[in-house]
C-alpha positions as CSV (number, residue, x, y, z in Angstrom):
1,M,-199.9,115.8,-185.7
2,E,-199.5,116.2,-181.9
3,R,-200.8,118.8,-179.5
4,A,-200.5,119.6,-175.9
5,A,-202.6,117.3,-173.7
6,D,-204.9,120.1,-172.5
7,T,-205.9,121.4,-176.0
8,K,-208.6,120.2,-178.4
9,A,-208.5,119.4,-182.1
10,A,-211.0,120.8,-184.6
11,P,-212.1,118.7,-186.2
12,V,-209.3,116.1,-186.3
13,D,-205.5,116.0,-186.8
14,Q,-205.8,113.2,-189.4
15,D,-208.5,111.0,-190.9
16,V,-206.6,107.8,-190.1
17,L,-204.1,107.2,-187.3
18,I,-202.0,104.1,-187.8
19,V,-200.4,102.6,-184.7
20,G,-197.2,100.7,-185.5
21,A,-194.7,101.1,-188.3
22,G,-194.1,97.4,-189.0
23,I,-195.5,95.3,-191.8
24,S,-199.1,96.0,-190.9
25,G,-198.8,99.7,-190.5
26,I,-196.6,100.3,-193.5
27,G,-199.0,98.2,-195.6
28,M,-202.0,100.2,-194.5
29,A,-200.2,103.5,-195.3
30,V,-199.5,102.3,-198.9
31,H,-203.1,101.1,-199.3
32,L,-204.4,104.5,-198.2
33,Q,-202.2,106.2,-200.8
34,Q,-203.5,103.8,-203.5
35,F,-207.2,103.4,-202.6
36,S,-208.1,106.4,-200.4
37,P,-205.6,109.1,-201.5
38,D,-207.7,112.0,-200.2
39,R,-207.6,110.7,-196.6
40,S,-204.9,112.2,-194.4
41,F,-203.0,109.7,-192.2
42,A,-200.1,109.5,-189.9
43,L,-198.2,106.6,-188.2
44,V,-197.0,106.5,-184.6
45,E,-194.2,104.1,-183.6
46,R,-193.0,103.4,-180.1
47,R,-189.5,102.4,-181.3
48,S,-186.8,104.6,-182.8
49,N,-186.9,102.6,-186.1
50,L,-189.5,101.1,-188.3
51,G,-189.9,97.4,-188.9
52,G,-191.6,96.2,-185.7
53,T,-190.7,92.5,-185.2
54,W,-187.8,92.8,-187.7
55,D,-186.3,95.7,-185.7
56,L,-186.9,94.2,-182.3
57,F,-185.5,90.7,-182.8
58,R,-181.7,90.7,-183.3
59,Y,-180.8,87.1,-182.5
60,P,-178.3,85.2,-184.7
61,G,-179.9,84.0,-188.0
62,I,-183.1,86.0,-187.6
63,R,-185.1,85.3,-190.8
64,S,-188.6,84.8,-192.1
65,D,-190.5,81.6,-191.4
66,S,-192.6,82.2,-194.5
67,D,-191.6,82.7,-198.1
68,M,-191.2,86.4,-199.0
69,H,-193.5,86.1,-202.0
70,T,-196.4,85.8,-199.5
71,L,-194.7,87.7,-196.5
72,G,-194.0,90.5,-199.0
73,F,-196.8,92.9,-199.9
74,V,-199.2,92.5,-202.7
75,F,-198.1,95.9,-204.1
76,E,-194.3,95.5,-203.9
77,P,-192.4,92.6,-205.5
78,W,-189.7,90.8,-203.6
79,K,-186.6,91.2,-205.7
80,H,-184.0,89.2,-203.7
81,E,-182.8,85.8,-204.9
82,K,-183.5,84.2,-201.5
83,T,-187.2,83.7,-200.8
84,I,-186.5,82.8,-197.2
85,A,-185.0,86.1,-196.2
86,D,-182.9,87.3,-193.3
87,G,-183.9,90.1,-191.0
88,P,-181.6,92.8,-192.6
89,A,-183.0,92.0,-196.1
90,I,-186.6,92.4,-194.8
91,L,-185.8,95.7,-193.1
92,E,-184.2,96.9,-196.3
93,Y,-187.4,96.0,-198.2
94,L,-189.6,97.9,-195.7
95,N,-187.3,100.9,-195.6
96,R,-187.2,101.1,-199.4
97,I,-191.0,101.1,-199.5
98,V,-191.3,103.8,-196.9
99,D,-188.8,106.1,-198.6
100,E,-189.9,105.6,-202.2
101,R,-193.5,106.4,-201.2
102,H,-192.6,109.3,-198.9
103,I,-194.2,107.7,-195.9
104,R,-191.2,108.2,-193.5
105,E,-192.1,111.9,-193.0
106,R,-195.6,110.7,-191.8
107,I,-194.1,108.5,-189.0
108,R,-193.6,109.9,-185.5
109,F,-191.0,107.7,-183.9
110,D,-190.4,107.2,-180.1
111,R,-194.1,107.7,-179.4
112,K,-195.9,105.1,-177.4
113,V,-199.7,105.0,-177.4
114,V,-200.9,104.9,-173.8
115,G,-204.6,105.5,-174.3
116,A,-207.2,105.7,-177.0
117,D,-210.6,107.3,-176.3
118,W,-213.6,107.4,-178.7
119,D,-216.1,110.3,-178.3
120,S,-219.4,109.5,-180.0
121,A,-220.6,113.1,-179.9
122,A,-217.6,114.2,-181.9
123,A,-217.1,111.0,-183.8
124,R,-213.4,110.9,-183.3
125,W,-210.6,109.2,-181.4
126,T,-208.3,111.1,-179.1
127,V,-205.1,109.2,-178.7
128,T,-202.6,109.9,-175.9
129,L,-198.9,109.5,-176.7
130,E,-195.9,109.3,-174.4
131,D,-192.4,110.1,-175.6
132,N,-189.1,108.7,-174.3
133,A,-188.8,111.5,-171.7
134,G,-192.2,110.7,-170.2
135,G,-193.9,113.7,-171.8
136,T,-197.4,113.3,-173.1
137,S,-199.3,114.7,-176.0
138,T,-202.5,113.9,-177.8
139,T,-203.6,113.5,-181.4
140,T,-207.1,113.0,-182.9
141,A,-208.3,110.9,-185.8
142,R,-211.6,109.7,-187.3
143,W,-210.3,106.1,-187.7
144,L,-207.8,104.2,-185.5
145,Y,-205.9,101.4,-187.3
146,L,-203.8,99.1,-185.0
147,G,-200.8,97.5,-186.6
148,A,-199.2,96.8,-183.3
149,G,-198.7,93.1,-183.8
150,Y,-199.9,90.3,-181.6
151,Y,-197.3,89.9,-178.8
152,D,-196.0,91.8,-175.8
153,Y,-193.0,93.8,-176.8
154,D,-192.0,94.5,-173.2
155,E,-192.3,91.0,-171.6
156,P,-191.8,87.6,-173.3
157,F,-193.3,84.4,-171.9
158,D,-191.5,83.5,-168.6
159,A,-191.2,79.7,-168.2
160,S,-190.1,80.2,-164.6
161,F,-187.4,77.6,-164.4
162,T,-186.4,76.5,-160.9
163,G,-182.9,77.5,-159.9
164,R,-182.2,80.0,-162.7
165,E,-180.6,82.3,-160.1
166,D,-178.0,79.6,-159.4
167,F,-176.7,79.5,-163.0
168,K,-173.3,81.1,-163.2
169,G,-173.4,81.7,-167.0
170,Q,-175.6,84.0,-169.1
171,I,-179.4,83.5,-169.6
172,I,-180.8,85.2,-172.7
173,H,-184.2,85.4,-174.2
174,P,-184.2,85.9,-178.0
175,Q,-186.6,88.9,-177.7
176,F,-183.8,90.8,-175.9
177,W,-180.6,89.7,-177.5
178,P,-177.5,91.5,-176.3
179,E,-175.6,93.1,-179.1
180,S,-172.2,92.3,-177.7
181,L,-172.8,88.6,-176.9
182,D,-169.7,86.6,-177.6
183,Y,-170.5,82.9,-177.8
184,T,-167.2,81.8,-179.5
185,N,-166.2,78.3,-178.2
186,K,-169.0,78.4,-175.6
187,K,-171.3,75.6,-174.7
188,V,-174.8,76.8,-175.6
189,V,-178.2,75.2,-174.6
190,V,-181.2,76.5,-176.5
191,I,-184.5,75.7,-174.7
192,G,-187.4,75.3,-177.2
193,S,-188.1,73.6,-180.5
194,G,-190.1,76.2,-182.4
195,A,-189.2,78.6,-185.2
196,T,-186.9,80.7,-183.1
197,A,-184.9,77.8,-181.7
198,V,-184.5,76.1,-185.0
199,T,-183.1,79.4,-186.5
200,I,-180.8,80.1,-183.6
201,V,-179.2,76.6,-183.3
202,P,-177.5,76.4,-186.7
203,S,-176.6,80.1,-186.7
204,M,-174.8,79.8,-183.3
205,A,-173.2,76.5,-184.2
206,D,-170.7,78.1,-186.5
207,K,-168.8,79.8,-183.6
208,A,-170.0,77.9,-180.5
209,A,-168.2,74.9,-179.2
210,H,-171.5,73.0,-179.3
211,V,-175.2,74.0,-179.4
212,T,-177.8,71.7,-177.7
213,M,-181.5,72.2,-178.5
214,L,-183.4,71.0,-175.4
215,Q,-187.0,70.3,-176.2
216,R,-189.8,69.1,-174.0
217,T,-191.9,68.1,-177.1
218,P,-190.7,67.6,-180.7
219,T,-191.9,69.9,-183.5
220,W,-192.9,69.1,-187.1
221,Y,-190.2,70.5,-189.5
222,F,-190.5,71.3,-193.2
223,I,-187.3,71.4,-195.3
224,R,-187.3,73.6,-198.3
225,P,-184.7,75.5,-200.4
226,A,-184.0,79.1,-199.3
227,K,-184.1,80.1,-203.0
228,D,-187.2,79.5,-205.0
229,A,-185.9,78.3,-208.4
230,F,-189.2,78.8,-210.1
231,A,-189.5,82.4,-208.9
232,N,-185.9,83.2,-209.9
233,F,-186.5,81.7,-213.4
234,L,-189.7,83.8,-213.9
235,R,-187.8,86.9,-212.9
236,K,-185.4,86.4,-215.7
237,V,-188.1,85.9,-218.4
238,L,-191.0,88.0,-217.3
239,P,-191.5,91.6,-216.0
240,E,-190.8,91.8,-212.2
241,K,-194.4,92.5,-211.1
242,L,-195.9,89.7,-213.3
243,A,-193.3,87.2,-212.1
244,Y,-194.0,88.1,-208.5
245,K,-197.7,87.8,-209.0
246,I,-197.5,84.4,-210.5
247,T,-195.1,83.1,-207.7
248,R,-197.3,84.6,-205.0
249,F,-200.3,82.8,-206.5
250,K,-198.4,79.6,-206.7
251,N,-197.2,79.8,-203.1
252,V,-200.6,80.7,-201.7
253,K,-202.1,77.7,-203.4
254,L,-199.4,75.4,-202.2
255,Q,-199.8,76.7,-198.6
256,D,-203.5,76.1,-198.8
257,I,-203.1,72.6,-200.3
258,G,-200.6,71.7,-197.7
259,F,-202.7,72.8,-194.8
260,R,-205.8,71.1,-196.1
261,R,-203.9,67.8,-196.7
262,A,-202.5,67.9,-193.2
263,R,-206.1,68.2,-191.8
264,E,-207.6,65.6,-194.1
265,K,-204.7,63.0,-194.3
266,P,-202.4,63.7,-191.4
267,E,-200.7,60.3,-191.5
268,K,-199.6,60.8,-195.1
269,V,-198.2,64.3,-194.3
270,K,-196.4,62.9,-191.2
271,D,-194.8,60.2,-193.4
272,F,-193.7,62.9,-196.0
273,L,-192.2,65.2,-193.4
274,S,-190.5,62.4,-191.5
275,G,-189.1,61.0,-194.8
276,K,-187.4,64.4,-195.6
277,I,-185.8,64.6,-192.1
278,K,-184.6,61.0,-192.3
279,A,-183.0,61.8,-195.7
280,A,-181.4,64.9,-194.3
281,L,-180.0,63.2,-191.1
282,G,-179.3,59.7,-192.4
283,D,-178.0,57.5,-189.5
284,R,-178.3,60.5,-187.1
285,Y,-182.1,60.4,-187.3
286,D,-183.7,59.8,-183.9
287,E,-187.4,59.0,-184.2
288,R,-188.2,60.1,-180.7
289,A,-186.6,63.6,-181.3
290,F,-188.6,64.2,-184.5
291,T,-192.0,62.6,-184.0
292,P,-194.4,65.1,-182.3
293,P,-197.4,63.8,-180.3
294,Y,-199.7,65.9,-182.5
295,N,-200.6,66.1,-186.2
296,P,-198.9,68.5,-188.6
297,W,-200.5,72.0,-188.5
298,D,-202.0,71.4,-185.1
299,Q,-199.1,73.8,-184.5
300,R,-197.4,75.9,-187.1
301,L,-194.9,74.0,-189.2
302,C,-191.3,75.1,-188.6
303,L,-189.4,75.9,-191.7
304,V,-185.8,74.7,-192.1
305,P,-184.3,76.4,-195.2
306,D,-181.6,74.3,-197.0
307,A,-181.8,71.8,-194.1
308,D,-179.3,74.0,-192.2
309,F,-180.5,72.8,-188.7
310,F,-179.9,69.2,-189.7
311,N,-176.6,69.9,-191.4
312,A,-175.3,71.4,-188.1
313,M,-176.3,68.1,-186.4
314,K,-174.5,66.0,-189.0
315,A,-171.4,68.1,-188.5
316,D,-171.5,67.4,-184.7
317,K,-171.9,71.1,-184.1
318,A,-175.5,70.7,-182.7
319,S,-177.6,68.1,-181.1
320,V,-181.2,67.6,-179.8
321,V,-182.2,66.4,-176.4
322,T,-185.8,65.5,-175.5
323,D,-186.4,65.7,-171.8
324,H,-187.9,67.7,-169.0
325,I,-186.0,70.3,-166.9
326,E,-185.6,69.5,-163.2
327,R,-183.8,72.7,-162.4
328,F,-181.0,75.1,-163.4
329,D,-177.8,74.8,-161.4
330,A,-174.4,76.6,-161.4
331,S,-173.0,74.8,-164.4
332,G,-176.1,74.2,-166.6
333,I,-179.4,72.3,-166.5
334,Q,-180.3,69.2,-164.6
335,L,-182.8,67.0,-166.4
336,K,-185.5,64.8,-164.9
337,S,-184.0,61.8,-166.6
338,G,-180.8,62.3,-164.6
339,Q,-178.8,63.7,-167.5
340,H,-177.0,67.0,-167.0
341,L,-176.4,69.6,-169.8
342,D,-173.3,71.7,-169.2
343,A,-173.7,75.3,-170.4
344,D,-172.0,78.6,-170.6
345,I,-175.0,80.2,-172.2
346,I,-178.7,79.3,-171.9
347,V,-181.1,80.7,-174.5
348,T,-184.7,80.5,-173.4
349,A,-186.6,80.3,-176.7
350,T,-189.7,79.4,-174.8
351,G,-192.2,81.6,-176.7
352,L,-194.0,84.8,-176.8
353,K,-196.6,86.4,-174.6
354,L,-199.6,87.5,-176.6
355,A,-201.1,91.0,-176.2
356,V,-204.4,92.3,-177.6
357,A,-204.5,95.8,-179.1
358,G,-200.9,96.4,-178.2
359,K,-202.0,96.5,-174.5
360,I,-203.4,100.0,-175.2
361,P,-206.3,101.0,-172.9
362,V,-209.2,101.6,-175.3
363,R,-212.3,103.4,-174.2
364,V,-215.6,104.0,-175.9
365,D,-217.4,107.0,-174.4
366,G,-215.5,106.5,-171.2
367,A,-216.1,102.8,-170.9
368,L,-212.9,100.6,-170.9
369,V,-213.1,98.0,-173.7
370,D,-212.7,94.3,-172.5
371,W,-211.7,92.7,-175.8
372,S,-212.7,89.2,-174.6
373,E,-216.3,90.4,-174.5
374,H,-216.3,91.5,-178.2
375,F,-216.6,89.4,-181.3
376,Y,-214.4,89.8,-184.3
377,Y,-216.1,91.3,-187.4
378,K,-214.6,90.6,-190.9
379,A,-211.4,89.5,-189.2
380,C,-210.3,93.1,-188.4
381,M,-213.1,95.0,-186.6
382,F,-215.0,94.3,-183.4
383,S,-218.6,94.2,-182.3
384,N,-219.9,97.6,-181.2
385,I,-216.5,99.3,-181.5
386,P,-216.7,102.2,-184.0
387,N,-214.1,103.3,-186.5
388,F,-211.5,100.8,-185.2
389,S,-209.6,98.0,-186.9
390,A,-206.6,95.8,-186.1
391,V,-204.5,93.2,-187.8
392,F,-204.0,89.7,-186.5
393,G,-202.3,87.6,-189.2
394,Y,-203.0,84.0,-190.2
395,L,-201.8,81.1,-188.1
396,N,-201.6,78.8,-191.2
397,A,-200.2,81.3,-193.7
398,S,-198.1,84.4,-193.9
399,W,-198.9,87.4,-191.7
400,T,-198.9,89.9,-194.6
401,L,-201.6,88.0,-196.5
402,R,-204.1,89.2,-193.9
403,A,-202.5,92.6,-193.5
404,D,-203.0,93.2,-197.2
405,I,-206.7,92.3,-197.4
406,V,-207.5,94.0,-194.2
407,A,-205.9,97.3,-195.4
408,E,-207.8,97.1,-198.7
409,Y,-211.1,96.3,-196.9
410,V,-210.7,99.3,-194.5
411,C,-210.1,101.5,-197.5
412,R,-213.3,100.3,-199.0
413,V,-215.2,101.1,-195.8
414,L,-213.6,104.6,-195.7
415,N,-214.6,105.2,-199.3
416,H,-218.1,104.1,-198.6
417,M,-218.4,106.5,-195.7
418,Q,-217.2,109.3,-197.9
419,A,-219.6,108.4,-200.7
420,T,-222.6,108.2,-198.2
421,G,-221.6,111.3,-196.2
422,T,-221.3,109.3,-193.0
423,T,-218.5,109.5,-190.4
424,V,-219.1,106.5,-188.1
425,A,-218.9,102.8,-189.0
426,T,-219.8,100.3,-186.3
427,P,-220.2,96.5,-186.5
428,A,-223.6,96.4,-184.7
429,L,-224.3,93.4,-182.5
430,A,-227.4,94.0,-180.3
431,D,-227.5,90.5,-178.8
432,P,-224.3,88.5,-178.6
433,A,-226.4,85.5,-177.4
434,T,-227.7,85.1,-181.0
435,L,-224.2,84.0,-182.1
436,T,-222.8,80.5,-181.5
437,E,-219.3,81.0,-180.1
438,E,-216.5,78.8,-181.5
439,N,-212.7,78.6,-180.7
440,I,-211.1,79.0,-184.1
441,F,-207.7,79.1,-182.5
442,D,-207.7,75.3,-182.7
443,F,-203.9,75.3,-182.6
444,S,-202.2,73.5,-179.6
445,S,-199.3,76.0,-179.6
446,G,-198.5,77.1,-176.0
447,Y,-198.6,80.8,-176.8
448,I,-202.1,80.5,-178.2
449,Q,-203.5,78.3,-175.4
450,R,-202.0,80.5,-172.7
451,S,-203.8,83.6,-174.2
452,L,-207.3,82.4,-175.1
453,H,-208.8,84.1,-172.1
454,I,-207.8,87.6,-173.4
455,M,-208.6,87.1,-177.0
456,P,-211.7,88.5,-178.7
457,K,-214.6,86.1,-179.3
458,N,-215.3,84.2,-182.6
459,A,-218.6,82.9,-183.8
460,D,-219.1,79.8,-186.0
461,K,-220.1,81.8,-189.0
462,L,-218.9,84.8,-190.9
463,P,-218.7,87.7,-190.5
464,W,-218.2,87.3,-186.8
465,R,-214.9,85.4,-186.8
466,L,-211.2,85.6,-187.4
467,N,-211.2,83.2,-190.3
468,Q,-208.2,81.0,-191.2
469,N,-208.9,80.7,-194.9
470,Y,-207.0,83.3,-196.9
471,I,-208.5,82.4,-200.3
472,Q,-212.1,82.7,-199.0
473,D,-211.3,85.8,-197.0
474,R,-209.7,87.5,-200.0
475,I,-212.9,87.1,-202.1
476,D,-215.1,88.1,-199.2
477,M,-213.1,91.2,-198.2
478,K,-212.5,92.4,-201.8
479,T,-216.0,91.8,-203.3
480,G,-218.4,91.5,-200.4
481,A,-220.9,94.3,-199.8
482,I,-219.7,96.9,-197.4
483,D,-223.2,97.9,-196.3
484,D,-224.1,94.3,-195.4
485,G,-226.8,95.0,-192.8
486,V,-224.3,94.5,-190.0
487,L,-221.9,97.3,-190.4
488,A,-223.9,100.3,-189.4
489,F,-223.2,103.7,-190.8
490,A,-224.1,107.0,-189.0
491,N,-222.9,110.5,-188.1
492,A,-221.8,112.1,-184.9
493,R,-225.3,113.6,-184.2
494,A,-227.1,110.3,-184.6
495,V,-224.6,108.4,-182.6
496,A,-224.7,110.9,-179.8
497,S,-228.5,110.8,-179.6
498,A,-229.0,107.0,-179.8
499,P,-226.0,104.9,-178.7
500,A,-228.3,102.2,-177.1
501,E,-226.6,99.1,-178.5
502,L,-223.1,100.4,-177.8
503,E,-224.1,101.1,-174.1
504,A,-225.7,97.7,-173.8
505,A,-222.6,96.0,-175.1
506,E,-220.3,97.8,-172.7
C-alpha cells in the first residue's frame, strides 16, 4: 500500500483509502465488501489498535450513550444482553467484525495521515503518511473516505481554570486517563455535567471516599434500563438478524418520536424527565441541580442506565454542586458562592474540541481547502471537492446510523462511476450565493458553539446540508438518484482541461 515519498504510483495503490479504523472506517470497509466487492481498499489508522473513540477513552465506566441496536451496524447484530454497552464489549464487537471479514490485514496501524493532495490531471489522491518514528511514505487512491471522527484526538477543550498550577493533587482529563490511577478513598471532584461526567461519577464512587460532580449548568438526564427486555425476548424467539432488525427499527422510531416531541411540546418532556429523576432520588431531589435553563434536546440528552448516577447519590457516595469556579487552590476548588470543595483528584470533564477532516491538510490541485468555505452535499461530500467523503454522525441519534447510510451511498456513487466509465465525482456548486445558508447545528452545547467557525456550511435545503433527520436521510441516500444534476461525473482528461468551477471555488 505504501511507497517511498519520492516515487509515483501507476495508476493507484487502491481504489478507496479509508482514514480511521473506528466505527466509521470499519463500517465503510464492510459496505465495500458487500456492495462494491471489486473495488480495492485499505485503511490507515494513526493508533496501534482499532476502535477509535473506544480505544482512546479509558476512563472508569466508559460506555455507549446510545443503545447498541442503533450504535451497532446495520449488517451485524448486537448479541449482548446489555443494550447500553461498556467500552470493552464495543471493542470486542468491532474486533470480531474485522476478523470475521478479514479486514484486519487491510489496516495499516501507526500511520498518521499528514496530507492529502488531489491531482485533477491524474484523477487521484496522494496521501502522505507518517509513522511513529517520524518516517514518511505516500499512498494513492481514487477515492478518499474520512472516518476520522469529529474531535481532536491530541488536544481536548481546555477550560483554562485559574490557579490550576496551585493544586497539589492530580488533575486529569478523561481523554487522557492514566492507567495506573488509584482513587481508592480519595476525594474526587468531577467538573462537568455531560455524558462523560455522568458516567465517571457512579463508576468512581465505588472506590472513592466521595465523588462530587461540579456543574455550572444542569443537564437533562434520561433514565432507562441497561438491558432492553423487548430485544432480549425477541432474541429468544426469533432468528438473531430478524430480532436485531425489529429492535433497531423500534429504537429508531422511539428516538425520532422523542426528539420531535421535545421540539414540539418541550414542557411535557421536561415534566416527564423531571418526574423520573424525582422518583429515582426521592427526598434527595434538588430542583436547582436538575432543571436546566434550556429545553430537552437543545443539547443532547444524557443517558443514565439503571439510574446508576442517582443511586450513587442516594448512597451518599456522590453529590452534585451547582456553582461557578473562582479558582483552583492547593487543596481543591474555591467556588464563587464562597463554598470550597476539598479534592485529592480533579477530573476536568469539560468537553471535546472539534476538528474538521481529522485536522488533515487537504489540497485540491495545490490549493489548501478551507472547509468553512464549502457546503455539505448529501451529508457526506463537499461542494467542489472531488472523490472525497467524510462521516459526521447525528447530534440527535446514534453515530452509526449516519455512518451506515453514508457508506452505502458512497458505494452507490462508486458503482455508478464504474457503470458509466467515469473516474471523478464532484458536487458542483458554481455560485454559492445561490444557496441560503442556515446553521443546522442549532444545539446549544459548548463543543458545538465553540467550533461553528471551522465547520462546513449548510444550506436551508437538501442536498446542501448535514441533515438531522435519519429517517428522511435513509430514504434519500438509499433511493435518491445518484446522477441528480448536482453531482458531476467526469474523467481525468476532462477535469484537467476544464476545472473552471473548482478553481473559482478555491
